[in-house]
C-alpha positions in Angstrom: 44.7 -20.0 -126.7 41.4 -19.4 -128.6 40.0 -22.7 -127.3 41.0 -22.0 -123.6 39.3 -18.6 -123.9 36.1 -20.2 -125.1 36.3 -22.6 -122.2 36.9 -19.8 -119.8 33.9 -17.9 -121.0 31.8 -21.0 -120.9 32.8 -21.5 -117.3 32.0 -18.0 -116.6 28.5 -18.3 -118.1 27.7 -21.4 -116.3 28.8 -19.9 -113.0 25.7 -17.6 -113.2 23.5 -20.5 -113.5 22.2 -20.9 -110.0 19.9 -23.8 -109.6 18.9 -22.9 -105.9 17.1 -19.9 -107.4 16.4 -21.1 -111.1 14.6 -24.4 -110.2 12.0 -22.8 -107.8 11.4 -20.0 -110.1 10.7 -22.2 -113.1 8.7 -24.6 -110.9 6.3 -21.9 -109.7 5.7 -21.2 -113.5 4.7 -24.9 -113.8 2.8 -24.7 -110.4 0.5 -21.9 -111.8 0.1 -23.7 -115.3 -0.8 -27.1 -113.7 -3.6 -25.5 -111.6 -5.5 -24.8 -115.0 -8.0 -27.3 -116.0 -6.2 -28.0 -119.1 -2.4 -27.7 -119.7 -1.1 -26.8 -123.0 2.6 -27.8 -123.4 4.0 -25.1 -125.7 2.7 -22.0 -123.6 3.8 -23.7 -120.6 7.3 -24.3 -121.8 7.6 -20.8 -123.2 6.6 -19.3 -119.9 8.9 -21.5 -117.9 11.7 -20.6 -120.3 10.9 -16.9 -120.1 11.0 -17.1 -116.3 14.4 -18.9 -116.4 15.9 -16.4 -118.8 14.7 -13.4 -116.7 16.5 -14.9 -113.7 19.6 -15.7 -115.5 19.7 -12.1 -116.8 19.5 -11.0 -113.2 22.3 -13.3 -112.2 24.5 -11.9 -115.0 23.7 -8.3 -114.2 24.4 -9.0 -110.5 27.7 -10.6 -111.4 28.6 -7.6 -113.7 27.8 -5.0 -110.9 29.4 -6.9 -108.1 32.4 -7.9 -110.1 33.2 -4.8 -112.3 31.4 -1.9 -110.7 31.5 -2.5 -106.9 34.5 -4.8 -106.8 32.8 -7.1 -104.2 33.9 -10.4 -105.8 36.1 -11.8 -108.4 34.3 -11.6 -111.8 34.1 -14.8 -114.0 33.5 -12.8 -117.1 35.3 -9.8 -118.6 33.1 -6.6 -118.7 32.5 -7.0 -122.4 31.6 -10.6 -122.1 29.2 -9.9 -119.5 27.4 -7.1 -121.2 27.2 -9.2 -124.4 25.7 -12.1 -122.5 23.1 -9.8 -120.8 22.1 -8.3 -124.3 22.0 -11.9 -125.9 19.9 -13.5 -123.1 17.7 -10.4 -123.0 17.1 -10.7 -126.7 16.2 -14.4 -126.1 13.7 -13.5 -123.5 12.1 -10.9 -125.6 11.7 -13.5 -128.6 10.2 -15.9 -126.0 7.8 -13.1 -124.9 6.7 -12.5 -128.6 6.2 -16.2 -128.9 4.0 -16.2 -125.8 2.0 -13.2 -127.3 1.4 -15.5 -130.3 0.6 -18.8 -128.6 -1.2 -17.4 -125.5 -2.4 -13.8 -125.4 -0.9 -10.2 -125.6 -1.8 -9.8 -122.0 0.7 -12.5 -121.2 3.4 -9.8 -122.2 2.3 -7.6 -119.4 2.8 -10.4 -116.8 6.2 -11.4 -118.3 8.0 -8.2 -119.1 8.2 -7.1 -115.4 10.2 -10.2 -114.8 13.0 -8.8 -117.2 12.6 -5.2 -115.7 13.1 -6.7 -112.2 16.1 -8.5 -113.5 17.8 -5.5 -115.0 17.0 -3.2 -112.0 17.9 -5.8 -109.2 21.6 -4.6 -109.3 22.6 -1.8 -108.7 19.2 -0.3 -107.7 16.7 -2.7 -106.0 19.5 -4.7 -104.1 20.5 -1.4 -102.2 17.1 -0.7 -100.5 15.9 -2.8 -97.6 12.5 -3.0 -99.0 13.1 -3.8 -102.5 16.0 -6.2 -101.9 13.6 -8.1 -99.6 10.6 -8.4 -102.0 11.9 -8.1 -105.6 12.6 -11.9 -105.9 9.3 -13.0 -104.1 7.4 -10.6 -106.3 9.2 -12.3 -109.4 7.9 -15.7 -108.0 4.5 -14.4 -107.5 4.5 -13.1 -111.1 5.7 -16.5 -112.3 2.6 -18.2 -110.7 0.0 -16.0 -112.2 1.8 -15.9 -115.5 2.0 -19.7 -115.7 -1.7 -19.9 -115.1 -2.7 -17.0 -117.4 -0.8 -18.5 -120.5 -2.9 -21.6 -120.1 -6.4 -20.0 -119.5 -6.4 -16.3 -120.4 -8.0 -15.7 -117.0 -6.7 -14.5 -113.6 -9.1 -15.7 -111.0 -9.0 -14.4 -107.4 -7.9 -17.9 -106.2 -4.6 -17.7 -108.3 -4.0 -14.2 -107.3 -4.3 -15.4 -103.7 -1.8 -18.2 -104.2 0.6 -15.5 -105.7 0.2 -13.3 -102.7 0.9 -16.1 -100.2 4.2 -16.9 -102.0 5.2 -13.2 -102.0 4.6 -12.8 -98.3 6.1 -16.2 -97.4 9.3 -15.7 -99.5 9.7 -12.3 -98.2 10.1 -13.7 -94.7 12.4 -16.2 -96.1 14.4 -13.6 -97.6 14.8 -11.6 -94.4 16.2 -14.9 -92.8 18.5 -15.7 -95.5 20.0 -12.0 -95.5 21.1 -12.7 -91.8 23.7 -15.1 -93.2 25.3 -12.3 -95.1 25.1 -9.7 -92.4 28.8 -9.1 -92.0 29.5 -8.9 -95.6 26.6 -6.8 -96.5 27.3 -4.4 -93.6 30.9 -4.0 -94.9 29.8 -3.0 -98.3 26.9 -0.7 -97.2 24.1 -3.0 -98.5 21.1 -2.1 -96.6 19.2 -5.3 -95.9 16.7 -5.7 -93.2 19.3 -7.4 -90.9 21.9 -4.7 -91.5 19.3 -1.9 -90.9 17.7 -3.3 -87.8 20.1 -6.0 -86.5 19.7 -9.8 -86.6 17.4 -9.9 -83.6 14.9 -7.5 -84.9 15.1 -9.1 -88.3 13.9 -12.4 -86.8 10.9 -10.4 -85.6 10.3 -8.9 -89.2 10.7 -12.5 -90.9 8.3 -14.0 -88.1 5.8 -11.1 -89.0 5.8 -12.2 -92.6 5.4 -15.8 -91.8 2.6 -15.0 -89.3 0.9 -12.9 -91.9 1.1 -15.9 -94.3 -0.7 -18.1 -91.9 -3.4 -15.3 -91.4 -3.8 -14.9 -95.1 -4.2 -18.7 -95.6 -7.0 -18.7 -93.0 -8.6 -15.6 -94.5 -8.6 -17.0 -98.0 -10.1 -20.2 -96.8 -12.9 -18.2 -95.0 -13.5 -16.3 -98.2 -14.1 -19.5 -100.1 -11.1 -19.1 -102.3 -9.5 -22.2 -101.0 -11.1 -25.4 -99.6 -11.2 -25.9 -95.8 -8.3 -28.6 -95.8 -6.0 -25.7 -97.2 -6.0 -24.2 -93.7 -3.6 -27.0 -92.8 -0.9 -25.3 -94.8 -1.2 -22.3 -92.5 0.6 -24.2 -89.6 3.8 -24.4 -91.5 4.6 -20.7 -91.6 3.9 -20.6 -87.8 6.5 -23.2 -87.4 8.9 -21.3 -89.6 8.3 -18.2 -87.5 9.0 -20.3 -84.2 12.3 -21.7 -85.7 13.8 -18.2 -85.9 13.6 -17.8 -82.1 15.0 -21.3 -81.4 17.8 -21.5 -83.9 20.0 -19.2 -85.8 22.4 -19.2 -88.8 22.2 -21.8 -91.3 20.4 -24.3 -89.3 17.5 -21.8 -89.0 17.5 -21.0 -92.7 17.6 -24.6 -93.7 14.6 -25.6 -91.6 12.6 -22.6 -92.6 13.4 -23.3 -96.3 12.5 -26.9 -95.9 9.1 -26.0 -94.5 8.2 -23.8 -97.7 8.1 -27.0 -99.7 5.3 -29.0 -97.8 3.4 -25.5 -97.8 3.6 -25.4 -101.6 2.6 -29.1 -101.9 -0.4 -28.7 -99.6 -1.5 -25.4 -101.3 -1.2 -26.9 -104.7 -2.7 -30.4 -104.0 -5.8 -28.9 -102.1 -6.5 -26.2 -104.8 -5.8 -28.8 -107.5 -8.3 -31.4 -106.1 -11.0 -28.7 -105.3 -11.0 -27.4 -109.0 -10.1 -30.7 -110.7 -6.9 -29.1 -112.3 -5.1 -30.5 -115.2 -3.2 -33.0 -113.0 -6.5 -34.5 -111.8 -7.9 -34.4 -115.3 -4.8 -36.3 -116.7 -4.6 -39.0 -113.9 -8.3 -39.4 -113.7 -8.0 -39.9 -109.9 -11.6 -40.7 -109.3 -11.5 -43.7 -111.6 -8.3 -45.0 -109.9 -9.9 -44.4 -106.5 -13.1 -46.5 -107.5 -10.8 -49.3 -108.7 -9.0 -49.3 -105.4 -12.4 -49.5 -103.5 -13.4 -52.5 -105.9 
């Protein structure tokens, strides 16, 4: 009986580990960290771990609210188990933040604590407002990028802030699109997402506006000298994502738009990395390999 209870609790805890959100969030921390000219492993791991714990806290809190407060889904943990898990993961996150303060900088705390605040406020507060439910996860991703870079360098140049802004705007458009998949359910529970508030047709226009704004920002940042000229190629991909919304609908639309975010991130990273000789270039010593290839 006791063993079965442990197994059930373990399955409940694992059910809140959602790789589709967790992997991109931790990857953006690594994204920011590797853009530094030198990458220190310990601060990089600590920050990525902090990002993961913050997101897991959000999923636990979301599960508690949806399962035990709103009754929207079948809970996988009892109320007490859920609350204890939230407290323990939050304690682990705070310990990680203290370690970041020691290994990196006290300012790193200011860039990491907001992730925990977003996690605790997502449900039942931020997810009920059409603006905050759209931008809270993208803002978390933006903070992950700048935090990942800052713990390596102790600096926040305009280039990194620009990268963060691009992710926030792009993923806000992506969030509007994905919310269309839950339109019927969200409407039935009174969850005020953009599609519920405006309808799916108008939501497509809003998502397209976010994608188009991302493209304009890419071009603007290139013109401002923050990115190399070749980065402008990345601006084509959000335009394609905007177009997809008016050609397809449902899961096909979301899959294609989601797919387009990955080459966007790759182009953004590779061009910025090459222009600044980031830690990846330093490690691989690409100019030497290029010379060998020419010989």
